[in-house]
PDB file of N, CA, C and O in Angstrom:
ATOM      1  N   MET A   1       3.673  -5.901  16.242  1.00  0.00           N
ATOM      2  CA  MET A   1       3.028  -5.019  15.270  1.00  0.00           C
ATOM      3  C   MET A   1       4.067  -3.983  14.848  1.00  0.00           C
ATOM      4  O   MET A   1       4.704  -3.366  15.701  1.00  0.00           O
ATOM      5  N   PRO A   2       4.244  -3.783  13.534  1.00  0.00           N
ATOM      6  CA  PRO A   2       5.221  -2.786  13.070  1.00  0.00           C
ATOM      7  C   PRO A   2       4.756  -1.365  13.339  1.00  0.00           C
ATOM      8  O   PRO A   2       3.559  -1.098  13.446  1.00  0.00           O
ATOM      9  N   ARG A   3       5.707  -0.470  13.445  1.00  0.00           N
ATOM     10  CA  ARG A   3       5.418   0.948  13.633  1.00  0.00           C
ATOM     11  C   ARG A   3       5.252   1.623  12.287  1.00  0.00           C
ATOM     12  O   ARG A   3       5.802   1.165  11.285  1.00  0.00           O
ATOM     13  N   MET A   4       4.494   2.713  12.259  1.00  0.00           N
ATOM     14  CA  MET A   4       4.230   3.428  11.023  1.00  0.00           C
ATOM     15  C   MET A   4       5.547   3.904  10.368  1.00  0.00           C
ATOM     16  O   MET A   4       5.714   3.811   9.152  1.00  0.00           O
ATOM     17  N   TYR A   5       6.443   4.398  11.171  1.00  0.00           N
ATOM     18  CA  TYR A   5       7.745   4.843  10.604  1.00  0.00           C
ATOM     19  C   TYR A   5       8.456   3.705   9.905  1.00  0.00           C
ATOM     20  O   TYR A   5       9.031   3.910   8.837  1.00  0.00           O
ATOM     21  N   ASP A   6       8.436   2.517  10.471  1.00  0.00           N
ATOM     22  CA  ASP A   6       9.102   1.359   9.879  1.00  0.00           C
ATOM     23  C   ASP A   6       8.420   0.971   8.570  1.00  0.00           C
ATOM     24  O   ASP A   6       9.102   0.631   7.603  1.00  0.00           O
ATOM     25  N   LEU A   7       7.097   1.016   8.519  1.00  0.00           N
ATOM     26  CA  LEU A   7       6.359   0.673   7.315  1.00  0.00           C
ATOM     27  C   LEU A   7       6.640   1.666   6.191  1.00  0.00           C
ATOM     28  O   LEU A   7       6.731   1.271   5.029  1.00  0.00           O
ATOM     29  N   ARG A   8       6.775   2.928   6.518  1.00  0.00           N
ATOM     30  CA  ARG A   8       7.010   3.964   5.497  1.00  0.00           C
ATOM     31  C   ARG A   8       8.344   3.823   4.792  1.00  0.00           C
ATOM     32  O   ARG A   8       8.535   4.374   3.708  1.00  0.00           O
ATOM     33  N   GLN A   9       9.268   3.091   5.396  1.00  0.00           N
ATOM     34  CA  GLN A   9      10.604   2.920   4.837  1.00  0.00           C
ATOM     35  C   GLN A   9      10.691   1.723   3.876  1.00  0.00           C
ATOM     36  O   GLN A   9      11.751   1.457   3.308  1.00  0.00           O
ATOM     37  N   LYS A  10       9.592   1.016   3.699  1.00  0.00           N
ATOM     38  CA  LYS A  10       9.592  -0.215   2.925  1.00  0.00           C
ATOM     39  C   LYS A  10       8.765  -0.043   1.654  1.00  0.00           C
ATOM     40  O   LYS A  10       7.683   0.544   1.684  1.00  0.00           O
ATOM     41  N   GLU A  11       9.279  -0.559   0.538  1.00  0.00           N
ATOM     42  CA  GLU A  11       8.572  -0.506  -0.725  1.00  0.00           C
ATOM     43  C   GLU A  11       7.616  -1.710  -0.814  1.00  0.00           C
ATOM     44  O   GLU A  11       7.953  -2.807  -0.367  1.00  0.00           O
ATOM     45  N   ILE A  12       6.438  -1.502  -1.384  1.00  0.00           N
ATOM     46  CA  ILE A  12       5.480  -2.580  -1.535  1.00  0.00           C
ATOM     47  C   ILE A  12       5.596  -3.171  -2.925  1.00  0.00           C
ATOM     48  O   ILE A  12       5.538  -2.455  -3.925  1.00  0.00           O
ATOM     49  N   VAL A  13       5.764  -4.505  -2.980  1.00  0.00           N
ATOM     50  CA  VAL A  13       5.901  -5.227  -4.235  1.00  0.00           C
ATOM     51  C   VAL A  13       4.872  -6.360  -4.278  1.00  0.00           C
ATOM     52  O   VAL A  13       4.704  -7.103  -3.311  1.00  0.00           O
ATOM     53  N   ASN A  14       4.191  -6.472  -5.413  1.00  0.00           N
ATOM     54  CA  ASN A  14       3.180  -7.488  -5.596  1.00  0.00           C
ATOM     55  C   ASN A  14       3.842  -8.772  -6.119  1.00  0.00           C
ATOM     56  O   ASN A  14       4.518  -8.734  -7.147  1.00  0.00           O
ATOM     57  N   ILE A  15       3.660  -9.898  -5.431  1.00  0.00           N
ATOM     58  CA  ILE A  15       4.304 -11.138  -5.836  1.00  0.00           C
ATOM     59  C   ILE A  15       3.585 -11.792  -7.030  1.00  0.00           C
ATOM     60  O   ILE A  15       4.151 -12.662  -7.692  1.00  0.00           O
ATOM     61  N   LYS A  16       2.341 -11.376  -7.302  1.00  0.00           N
ATOM     62  CA  LYS A  16       1.597 -11.951  -8.454  1.00  0.00           C
ATOM     63  C   LYS A  16       2.204 -11.520  -9.782  1.00  0.00           C
ATOM     64  O   LYS A  16       2.413 -12.343 -10.672  1.00  0.00           O
ATOM     65  N   ASP A  17       2.487 -10.224  -9.912  1.00  0.00           N
ATOM     66  CA  ASP A  17       2.956  -9.713 -11.195  1.00  0.00           C
ATOM     67  C   ASP A  17       4.244  -8.876 -11.107  1.00  0.00           C
ATOM     68  O   ASP A  17       4.689  -8.333 -12.118  1.00  0.00           O
ATOM     69  N   GLY A  18       4.840  -8.767  -9.930  1.00  0.00           N
ATOM     70  CA  GLY A  18       6.089  -8.035  -9.756  1.00  0.00           C
ATOM     71  C   GLY A  18       5.915  -6.509  -9.742  1.00  0.00           C
ATOM     72  O   GLY A  18       6.901  -5.772  -9.758  1.00  0.00           O
ATOM     73  N   ALA A  19       4.653  -6.037  -9.713  1.00  0.00           N
ATOM     74  CA  ALA A  19       4.403  -4.603  -9.729  1.00  0.00           C
ATOM     75  C   ALA A  19       4.941  -3.961  -8.435  1.00  0.00           C
ATOM     76  O   ALA A  19       4.783  -4.497  -7.338  1.00  0.00           O
ATOM     77  N   ARG A  20       5.574  -2.805  -8.607  1.00  0.00           N
ATOM     78  CA  ARG A  20       6.072  -2.020  -7.493  1.00  0.00           C
ATOM     79  C   ARG A  20       5.076  -0.884  -7.264  1.00  0.00           C
ATOM     80  O   ARG A  20       4.912  -0.014  -8.119  1.00  0.00           O
ATOM     81  N   TYR A  21       4.425  -0.896  -6.127  1.00  0.00           N
ATOM     82  CA  TYR A  21       3.416   0.122  -5.843  1.00  0.00           C
ATOM     83  C   TYR A  21       3.985   1.391  -5.251  1.00  0.00           C
ATOM     84  O   TYR A  21       3.390   2.459  -5.398  1.00  0.00           O
ATOM     85  N   GLY A  22       5.107   1.303  -4.593  1.00  0.00           N
ATOM     86  CA  GLY A  22       5.724   2.468  -3.962  1.00  0.00           C
ATOM     87  C   GLY A  22       5.790   2.267  -2.463  1.00  0.00           C
ATOM     88  O   GLY A  22       5.812   1.134  -1.981  1.00  0.00           O
ATOM     89  N   PHE A  23       5.821   3.361  -1.729  1.00  0.00           N
ATOM     90  CA  PHE A  23       6.005   3.351  -0.288  1.00  0.00           C
ATOM     91  C   PHE A  23       4.713   3.705   0.428  1.00  0.00           C
ATOM     92  O   PHE A  23       3.900   4.470  -0.090  1.00  0.00           O
ATOM     93  N   VAL A  24       4.526   3.156   1.605  1.00  0.00           N
ATOM     94  CA  VAL A  24       3.342   3.419   2.437  1.00  0.00           C
ATOM     95  C   VAL A  24       3.273   4.894   2.787  1.00  0.00           C
ATOM     96  O   VAL A  24       4.256   5.482   3.237  1.00  0.00           O
ATOM     97  N   SER A  25       2.103   5.489   2.576  1.00  0.00           N
ATOM     98  CA  SER A  25       1.919   6.884   2.937  1.00  0.00           C
ATOM     99  C   SER A  25       0.949   7.026   4.125  1.00  0.00           C
ATOM    100  O   SER A  25       0.980   8.033   4.832  1.00  0.00           O
ATOM    101  N   ASP A  26       0.098   6.028   4.340  1.00  0.00           N
ATOM    102  CA  ASP A  26      -0.885   6.115   5.392  1.00  0.00           C
ATOM    103  C   ASP A  26      -1.372   4.733   5.756  1.00  0.00           C
ATOM    104  O   ASP A  26      -1.096   3.761   5.052  1.00  0.00           O
ATOM    105  N   LEU A  27      -2.097   4.645   6.859  1.00  0.00           N
ATOM    106  CA  LEU A  27      -2.672   3.387   7.320  1.00  0.00           C
ATOM    107  C   LEU A  27      -4.175   3.573   7.467  1.00  0.00           C
ATOM    108  O   LEU A  27      -4.650   4.668   7.769  1.00  0.00           O
ATOM    109  N   GLU A  28      -4.914   2.495   7.250  1.00  0.00           N
ATOM    110  CA  GLU A  28      -6.333   2.494   7.577  1.00  0.00           C
ATOM    111  C   GLU A  28      -6.473   1.633   8.828  1.00  0.00           C
ATOM    112  O   GLU A  28      -5.982   0.506   8.886  1.00  0.00           O
ATOM    113  N   LEU A  29      -7.150   2.190   9.822  1.00  0.00           N
ATOM    114  CA  LEU A  29      -7.254   1.530  11.124  1.00  0.00           C
ATOM    115  C   LEU A  29      -8.698   1.199  11.490  1.00  0.00           C
ATOM    116  O   LEU A  29      -9.630   1.922  11.136  1.00  0.00           O
ATOM    117  N   ASP A  30      -8.856   0.101  12.200  1.00  0.00           N
ATOM    118  CA  ASP A  30     -10.123  -0.217  12.855  1.00  0.00           C
ATOM    119  C   ASP A  30      -9.907   0.209  14.308  1.00  0.00           C
ATOM    120  O   ASP A  30      -9.289  -0.513  15.090  1.00  0.00           O
ATOM    121  N   ILE A  31     -10.413   1.365  14.653  1.00  0.00           N
ATOM    122  CA  ILE A  31     -10.200   1.940  15.982  1.00  0.00           C
ATOM    123  C   ILE A  31     -10.794   1.092  17.078  1.00  0.00           C
ATOM    124  O   ILE A  31     -10.222   0.971  18.161  1.00  0.00           O
ATOM    125  N   VAL A  32     -11.947   0.501  16.800  1.00  0.00           N
ATOM    126  CA  VAL A  32     -12.631  -0.319  17.809  1.00  0.00           C
ATOM    127  C   VAL A  32     -11.790  -1.530  18.178  1.00  0.00           C
ATOM    128  O   VAL A  32     -11.630  -1.846  19.357  1.00  0.00           O
ATOM    129  N   LYS A  33     -11.251  -2.209  17.168  1.00  0.00           N
ATOM    130  CA  LYS A  33     -10.432  -3.409  17.413  1.00  0.00           C
ATOM    131  C   LYS A  33      -8.962  -3.080  17.644  1.00  0.00           C
ATOM    132  O   LYS A  33      -8.207  -3.924  18.127  1.00  0.00           O
ATOM    133  N   GLY A  34      -8.553  -1.869  17.305  1.00  0.00           N
ATOM    134  CA  GLY A  34      -7.161  -1.477  17.497  1.00  0.00           C
ATOM    135  C   GLY A  34      -6.241  -2.165  16.561  1.00  0.00           C
ATOM    136  O   GLY A  34      -5.130  -2.522  16.953  1.00  0.00           O
ATOM    137  N   LYS A  35      -6.653  -2.378  15.306  1.00  0.00           N
ATOM    138  CA  LYS A  35      -5.845  -3.099  14.319  1.00  0.00           C
ATOM    139  C   LYS A  35      -5.725  -2.311  13.009  1.00  0.00           C
ATOM    140  O   LYS A  35      -6.601  -1.529  12.640  1.00  0.00           O
ATOM    141  N   ILE A  36      -4.592  -2.555  12.322  1.00  0.00           N
ATOM    142  CA  ILE A  36      -4.414  -2.013  10.981  1.00  0.00           C
ATOM    143  C   ILE A  36      -5.266  -2.848  10.027  1.00  0.00           C
ATOM    144  O   ILE A  36      -5.190  -4.076  10.041  1.00  0.00           O
ATOM    145  N   THR A  37      -6.072  -2.193   9.205  1.00  0.00           N
ATOM    146  CA  THR A  37      -6.890  -2.945   8.243  1.00  0.00           C
ATOM    147  C   THR A  37      -6.329  -2.834   6.809  1.00  0.00           C
ATOM    148  O   THR A  37      -6.597  -3.711   5.987  1.00  0.00           O
ATOM    149  N   ALA A  38      -5.568  -1.791   6.498  1.00  0.00           N
ATOM    150  CA  ALA A  38      -5.015  -1.639   5.169  1.00  0.00           C
ATOM    151  C   ALA A  38      -3.849  -0.670   5.144  1.00  0.00           C
ATOM    152  O   ALA A  38      -3.738   0.209   5.998  1.00  0.00           O
ATOM    153  N   LEU A  39      -2.985  -0.837   4.162  1.00  0.00           N
ATOM    154  CA  LEU A  39      -1.893   0.101   3.882  1.00  0.00           C
ATOM    155  C   LEU A  39      -2.331   0.965   2.710  1.00  0.00           C
ATOM    156  O   LEU A  39      -2.920   0.465   1.751  1.00  0.00           O
ATOM    157  N   ILE A  40      -2.049   2.243   2.783  1.00  0.00           N
ATOM    158  CA  ILE A  40      -2.389   3.167   1.705  1.00  0.00           C
ATOM    159  C   ILE A  40      -1.100   3.643   1.041  1.00  0.00           C
ATOM    160  O   ILE A  40      -0.165   4.083   1.710  1.00  0.00           O
ATOM    161  N   VAL A  41      -1.071   3.546  -0.295  1.00  0.00           N
ATOM    162  CA  VAL A  41       0.076   3.958  -1.106  1.00  0.00           C
ATOM    163  C   VAL A  41      -0.421   4.891  -2.192  1.00  0.00           C
ATOM    164  O   VAL A  41      -1.430   4.590  -2.831  1.00  0.00           O
ATOM    165  N   PRO A  42       0.251   6.019  -2.429  1.00  0.00           N
ATOM    166  CA  PRO A  42      -0.187   6.904  -3.518  1.00  0.00           C
ATOM    167  C   PRO A  42      -0.203   6.140  -4.835  1.00  0.00           C
ATOM    168  O   PRO A  42       0.701   5.353  -5.116  1.00  0.00           O
ATOM    169  N   GLY A  43      -1.231   6.376  -5.639  1.00  0.00           N
ATOM    170  CA  GLY A  43      -1.370   5.711  -6.928  1.00  0.00           C
ATOM    171  C   GLY A  43      -0.509   6.368  -8.003  1.00  0.00           C
ATOM    172  O   GLY A  43       0.237   7.312  -7.743  1.00  0.00           O
ATOM    173  N   PRO A  44      -0.638   5.841  -9.213  1.00  0.00           N
ATOM    174  CA  PRO A  44       0.128   6.387 -10.330  1.00  0.00           C
ATOM    175  C   PRO A  44      -0.296   7.826 -10.643  1.00  0.00           C
ATOM    176  O   PRO A  44      -1.475   8.164 -10.548  1.00  0.00           O
ATOM    177  N   GLY A  45       0.649   8.650 -11.007  1.00  0.00           N
ATOM    178  CA  GLY A  45       0.340  10.065 -11.339  1.00  0.00           C
ATOM    179  C   GLY A  45      -0.422  10.150 -12.640  1.00  0.00           C
ATOM    180  O   GLY A  45      -0.360   9.246 -13.473  1.00  0.00           O
ATOM    181  N   ARG A  46      -1.145  11.249 -12.807  1.00  0.00           N
ATOM    182  CA  ARG A  46      -1.949  11.435 -14.009  1.00  0.00           C
ATOM    183  C   ARG A  46      -1.105  11.729 -15.235  1.00  0.00           C
ATOM    184  O   ARG A  46      -1.311  11.152 -16.303  1.00  0.00           O
ATOM    185  N   VAL A  47      -0.135  12.651 -15.065  1.00  0.00           N
ATOM    186  CA  VAL A  47       0.712  13.054 -16.185  1.00  0.00           C
ATOM    187  C   VAL A  47       2.147  12.928 -15.739  1.00  0.00           C
ATOM    188  O   VAL A  47       2.639  13.784 -15.003  1.00  0.00           O
ATOM    189  N   PHE A  48       2.825  11.895 -16.159  1.00  0.00           N
ATOM    190  CA  PHE A  48       4.219  11.641 -15.820  1.00  0.00           C
ATOM    191  C   PHE A  48       4.505  11.660 -14.335  1.00  0.00           C
ATOM    192  O   PHE A  48       5.643  11.888 -13.927  1.00  0.00           O
ATOM    193  N   GLY A  49       3.477  11.420 -13.510  1.00  0.00           N
ATOM    194  CA  GLY A  49       3.657  11.408 -12.063  1.00  0.00           C
ATOM    195  C   GLY A  49       3.931  12.771 -11.446  1.00  0.00           C
ATOM    196  O   GLY A  49       4.387  12.861 -10.306  1.00  0.00           O
ATOM    197  N   VAL A  50       3.654  13.834 -12.199  1.00  0.00           N
ATOM    198  CA  VAL A  50       3.982  15.190 -11.719  1.00  0.00           C
ATOM    199  C   VAL A  50       2.773  15.934 -11.202  1.00  0.00           C
ATOM    200  O   VAL A  50       2.855  16.571 -10.152  1.00  0.00           O
ATOM    201  N   PHE A  51       1.657  15.878 -11.900  1.00  0.00           N
ATOM    202  CA  PHE A  51       0.512  16.763 -11.607  1.00  0.00           C
ATOM    203  C   PHE A  51      -0.524  16.083 -10.721  1.00  0.00           C
ATOM    204  O   PHE A  51      -1.692  15.993 -11.100  1.00  0.00           O
ATOM    205  N   GLY A  52      -0.130  15.615  -9.579  1.00  0.00           N
ATOM    206  CA  GLY A  52      -1.064  15.072  -8.613  1.00  0.00           C
ATOM    207  C   GLY A  52      -1.517  13.652  -8.917  1.00  0.00           C
ATOM    208  O   GLY A  52      -1.181  13.063  -9.944  1.00  0.00           O
ATOM    209  N   ARG A  53      -2.279  13.141  -7.993  1.00  0.00           N
ATOM    210  CA  ARG A  53      -2.754  11.757  -8.104  1.00  0.00           C
ATOM    211  C   ARG A  53      -4.244  11.748  -7.808  1.00  0.00           C
ATOM    212  O   ARG A  53      -4.717  12.449  -6.914  1.00  0.00           O
ATOM    213  N   ASP A  54      -4.969  10.954  -8.563  1.00  0.00           N
ATOM    214  CA  ASP A  54      -6.404  10.850  -8.314  1.00  0.00           C
ATOM    215  C   ASP A  54      -6.772   9.458  -7.826  1.00  0.00           C
ATOM    216  O   ASP A  54      -7.946   9.160  -7.604  1.00  0.00           O
ATOM    217  N   GLN A  55      -5.777   8.614  -7.662  1.00  0.00           N
ATOM    218  CA  GLN A  55      -6.037   7.242  -7.188  1.00  0.00           C
ATOM    219  C   GLN A  55      -4.988   6.874  -6.168  1.00  0.00           C
ATOM    220  O   GLN A  55      -3.939   7.509  -6.064  1.00  0.00           O
ATOM    221  N   GLU A  56      -5.295   5.832  -5.417  1.00  0.00           N
ATOM    222  CA  GLU A  56      -4.334   5.304  -4.439  1.00  0.00           C
ATOM    223  C   GLU A  56      -4.500   3.782  -4.388  1.00  0.00           C
ATOM    224  O   GLU A  56      -5.540   3.232  -4.748  1.00  0.00           O
ATOM    225  N   TYR A  57      -3.437   3.132  -3.929  1.00  0.00           N
ATOM    226  CA  TYR A  57      -3.513   1.700  -3.699  1.00  0.00           C
ATOM    227  C   TYR A  57      -3.958   1.500  -2.242  1.00  0.00           C
ATOM    228  O   TYR A  57      -3.374   2.066  -1.318  1.00  0.00           O
ATOM    229  N   ARG A  58      -4.985   0.699  -2.063  1.00  0.00           N
ATOM    230  CA  ARG A  58      -5.469   0.346  -0.706  1.00  0.00           C
ATOM    231  C   ARG A  58      -5.254  -1.163  -0.562  1.00  0.00           C
ATOM    232  O   ARG A  58      -6.027  -1.963  -1.089  1.00  0.00           O
ATOM    233  N   ILE A  59      -4.199  -1.537   0.156  1.00  0.00           N
ATOM    234  CA  ILE A  59      -3.811  -2.924   0.261  1.00  0.00           C
ATOM    235  C   ILE A  59      -4.301  -3.495   1.592  1.00  0.00           C
ATOM    236  O   ILE A  59      -3.771  -3.146   2.647  1.00  0.00           O
ATOM    237  N   PRO A  60      -5.305  -4.365   1.550  1.00  0.00           N
ATOM    238  CA  PRO A  60      -5.815  -4.945   2.796  1.00  0.00           C
ATOM    239  C   PRO A  60      -4.721  -5.679   3.567  1.00  0.00           C
ATOM    240  O   PRO A  60      -3.857  -6.322   2.970  1.00  0.00           O
ATOM    241  N   TRP A  61      -4.764  -5.581   4.888  1.00  0.00           N
ATOM    242  CA  TRP A  61      -3.753  -6.174   5.723  1.00  0.00           C
ATOM    243  C   TRP A  61      -3.632  -7.676   5.499  1.00  0.00           C
ATOM    244  O   TRP A  61      -2.541  -8.234   5.613  1.00  0.00           O
ATOM    245  N   ASP A  62      -4.743  -8.333   5.181  1.00  0.00           N
ATOM    246  CA  ASP A  62      -4.687  -9.775   4.984  1.00  0.00           C
ATOM    247  C   ASP A  62      -4.058 -10.175   3.648  1.00  0.00           C
ATOM    248  O   ASP A  62      -3.860 -11.364   3.397  1.00  0.00           O
ATOM    249  N   LYS A  63      -3.744  -9.212   2.796  1.00  0.00           N
ATOM    250  CA  LYS A  63      -3.075  -9.477   1.508  1.00  0.00           C
ATOM    251  C   LYS A  63      -1.557  -9.376   1.636  1.00  0.00           C
ATOM    252  O   LYS A  63      -0.834  -9.638   0.674  1.00  0.00           O
ATOM    253  N   ILE A  64      -1.069  -8.996   2.828  1.00  0.00           N
ATOM    254  CA  ILE A  64       0.372  -8.909   3.065  1.00  0.00           C
ATOM    255  C   ILE A  64       0.896 -10.325   3.236  1.00  0.00           C
ATOM    256  O   ILE A  64       0.411 -11.084   4.075  1.00  0.00           O
ATOM    257  N   ASN A  65       1.891 -10.670   2.430  1.00  0.00           N
ATOM    258  CA  ASN A  65       2.482 -12.012   2.485  1.00  0.00           C
ATOM    259  C   ASN A  65       3.684 -12.047   3.450  1.00  0.00           C
ATOM    260  O   ASN A  65       3.842 -12.976   4.242  1.00  0.00           O
ATOM    261  N   LYS A  66       4.525 -11.001   3.352  1.00  0.00           N
ATOM    262  CA  LYS A  66       5.761 -10.955   4.170  1.00  0.00           C
ATOM    263  C   LYS A  66       6.216  -9.523   4.314  1.00  0.00           C
ATOM    264  O   LYS A  66       6.203  -8.761   3.347  1.00  0.00           O
ATOM    265  N   ILE A  67       6.617  -9.154   5.508  1.00  0.00           N
ATOM    266  CA  ILE A  67       7.249  -7.868   5.743  1.00  0.00           C
ATOM    267  C   ILE A  67       8.730  -8.123   5.990  1.00  0.00           C
ATOM    268  O   ILE A  67       9.112  -8.691   7.013  1.00  0.00           O
ATOM    269  N   GLY A  68       9.556  -7.696   5.042  1.00  0.00           N
ATOM    270  CA  GLY A  68      10.990  -7.882   5.140  1.00  0.00           C
ATOM    271  C   GLY A  68      11.698  -6.643   5.623  1.00  0.00           C
ATOM    272  O   GLY A  68      11.071  -5.678   6.060  1.00  0.00           O
ATOM    273  N   ASP A  69      13.030  -6.682   5.536  1.00  0.00           N
ATOM    274  CA  ASP A  69      13.844  -5.541   5.978  1.00  0.00           C
ATOM    275  C   ASP A  69      13.635  -4.307   5.098  1.00  0.00           C
ATOM    276  O   ASP A  69      13.608  -3.177   5.584  1.00  0.00           O
ATOM    277  N   ASP A  70      13.485  -4.554   3.770  1.00  0.00           N
ATOM    278  CA  ASP A  70      13.390  -3.449   2.817  1.00  0.00           C
ATOM    279  C   ASP A  70      12.080  -3.370   2.077  1.00  0.00           C
ATOM    280  O   ASP A  70      11.721  -2.302   1.581  1.00  0.00           O
ATOM    281  N   ILE A  71      11.345  -4.481   1.983  1.00  0.00           N
ATOM    282  CA  ILE A  71      10.127  -4.495   1.164  1.00  0.00           C
ATOM    283  C   ILE A  71       8.994  -5.202   1.923  1.00  0.00           C
ATOM    284  O   ILE A  71       9.214  -5.947   2.878  1.00  0.00           O
ATOM    285  N   ILE A  72       7.794  -4.933   1.453  1.00  0.00           N
ATOM    286  CA  ILE A  72       6.590  -5.617   1.911  1.00  0.00           C
ATOM    287  C   ILE A  72       6.051  -6.372   0.702  1.00  0.00           C
ATOM    288  O   ILE A  72       5.729  -5.755  -0.314  1.00  0.00           O
ATOM    289  N   LEU A  73       5.947  -7.678   0.792  1.00  0.00           N
ATOM    290  CA  LEU A  73       5.421  -8.481  -0.302  1.00  0.00           C
ATOM    291  C   LEU A  73       3.928  -8.680  -0.100  1.00  0.00           C
ATOM    292  O   LEU A  73       3.481  -9.104   0.966  1.00  0.00           O
ATOM    293  N   VAL A  74       3.160  -8.365  -1.146  1.00  0.00           N
ATOM    294  CA  VAL A  74       1.703  -8.532  -1.086  1.00  0.00           C
ATOM    295  C   VAL A  74       1.262  -9.460  -2.201  1.00  0.00           C
ATOM    296  O   VAL A  74       1.936  -9.580  -3.224  1.00  0.00           O
ATOM    297  N   ASP A  75       0.143 -10.107  -2.003  1.00  0.00           N
ATOM    298  CA  ASP A  75      -0.420 -11.051  -2.973  1.00  0.00           C
ATOM    299  C   ASP A  75      -1.822 -10.603  -3.280  1.00  0.00           C
ATOM    300  O   ASP A  75      -2.771 -10.989  -2.597  1.00  0.00           O
ATOM    301  N   CYS A  76      -1.962  -9.779  -4.320  1.00  0.00           N
ATOM    302  CA  CYS A  76      -3.258  -9.230  -4.692  1.00  0.00           C
ATOM    303  C   CYS A  76      -3.329  -8.904  -6.159  1.00  0.00           C
ATOM    304  O   CYS A  76      -2.305  -8.884  -6.842  1.00  0.00           O
ATOM    305  N   VAL A  77      -4.516  -8.649  -6.653  1.00  0.00           N
ATOM    306  CA  VAL A  77      -4.703  -8.235  -8.060  1.00  0.00           C
ATOM    307  C   VAL A  77      -4.676  -6.708  -8.070  1.00  0.00           C
ATOM    308  O   VAL A  77      -5.435  -6.062  -7.348  1.00  0.00           O
ATOM    309  N   THR A  78      -3.802  -6.143  -8.888  1.00  0.00           N
ATOM    310  CA  THR A  78      -3.591  -4.708  -8.895  1.00  0.00           C
ATOM    311  C   THR A  78      -4.886  -3.920  -9.099  1.00  0.00           C
ATOM    312  O   THR A  78      -5.125  -2.931  -8.406  1.00  0.00           O
ATOM    313  N   ASP A  79      -5.718  -4.354 -10.045  1.00  0.00           N
ATOM    314  CA  ASP A  79      -6.984  -3.631 -10.300  1.00  0.00           C
ATOM    315  C   ASP A  79      -7.892  -3.599  -9.109  1.00  0.00           C
ATOM    316  O   ASP A  79      -8.682  -2.666  -8.959  1.00  0.00           O
ATOM    317  N   SER A  80      -7.802  -4.610  -8.239  1.00  0.00           N
ATOM    318  CA  SER A  80      -8.692  -4.648  -7.072  1.00  0.00           C
ATOM    319  C   SER A  80      -8.243  -3.758  -5.928  1.00  0.00           C
ATOM    320  O   SER A  80      -9.042  -3.442  -5.046  1.00  0.00           O
ATOM    321  N   VAL A  81      -6.985  -3.348  -5.922  1.00  0.00           N
ATOM    322  CA  VAL A  81      -6.486  -2.516  -4.819  1.00  0.00           C
ATOM    323  C   VAL A  81      -6.277  -1.050  -5.238  1.00  0.00           C
ATOM    324  O   VAL A  81      -5.989  -0.206  -4.390  1.00  0.00           O
ATOM    325  N   LEU A  82      -6.419  -0.745  -6.528  1.00  0.00           N
ATOM    326  CA  LEU A  82      -6.322   0.634  -7.003  1.00  0.00           C
ATOM    327  C   LEU A  82      -7.694   1.302  -6.931  1.00  0.00           C
ATOM    328  O   LEU A  82      -8.607   0.938  -7.671  1.00  0.00           O
ATOM    329  N   VAL A  83      -7.830   2.269  -6.045  1.00  0.00           N
ATOM    330  CA  VAL A  83      -9.127   2.894  -5.816  1.00  0.00           C
ATOM    331  C   VAL A  83      -9.031   4.412  -5.991  1.00  0.00           C
ATOM    332  O   VAL A  83      -7.942   4.981  -5.918  1.00  0.00           O
ATOM    333  N   ASN A  84     -10.163   5.059  -6.219  1.00  0.00           N
ATOM    334  CA  ASN A  84     -10.207   6.522  -6.318  1.00  0.00           C
ATOM    335  C   ASN A  84      -9.910   7.113  -4.978  1.00  0.00           C
ATOM    336  O   ASN A  84     -10.359   6.603  -3.951  1.00  0.00           O
ATOM    337  N   ASP A  85      -9.156   8.186  -4.974  1.00  0.00           N
ATOM    338  CA  ASP A  85      -8.705   8.869  -3.771  1.00  0.00           C
ATOM    339  C   ASP A  85      -9.680   9.941  -3.341  1.00  0.00           C
ATOM    340  O   ASP A  85      -9.268  11.050  -3.002  1.00  0.00           O
ATOM    341  N   ILE A  86     -10.950   9.636  -3.347  1.00  0.00           N
ATOM    342  CA  ILE A  86     -11.969  10.635  -2.999  1.00  0.00           C
ATOM    343  C   ILE A  86     -12.658  10.255  -1.714  1.00  0.00           C
ATOM    344  O   ILE A  86     -13.548  10.972  -1.256  1.00  0.00           O
TER     345      ILE A  86
END
């Protein structure tokens, strides 16, 4: 199982459309099972990426295709993983 520090150093890229989501900022955990359920990545900024974010990418762990040295390849539909950050 990868460590959080290691995951934060890798950029997430979608193999479906080549979209670059950015870097992991947080993890979603199932505490009962002791497993990572999703990677959380800050979403696109509202105004030129400067004035905060109101959305985030929530990438389910089962959508990860490959964790490489520099990137994490995911296979998902962008609209399905972009959620409100509330």
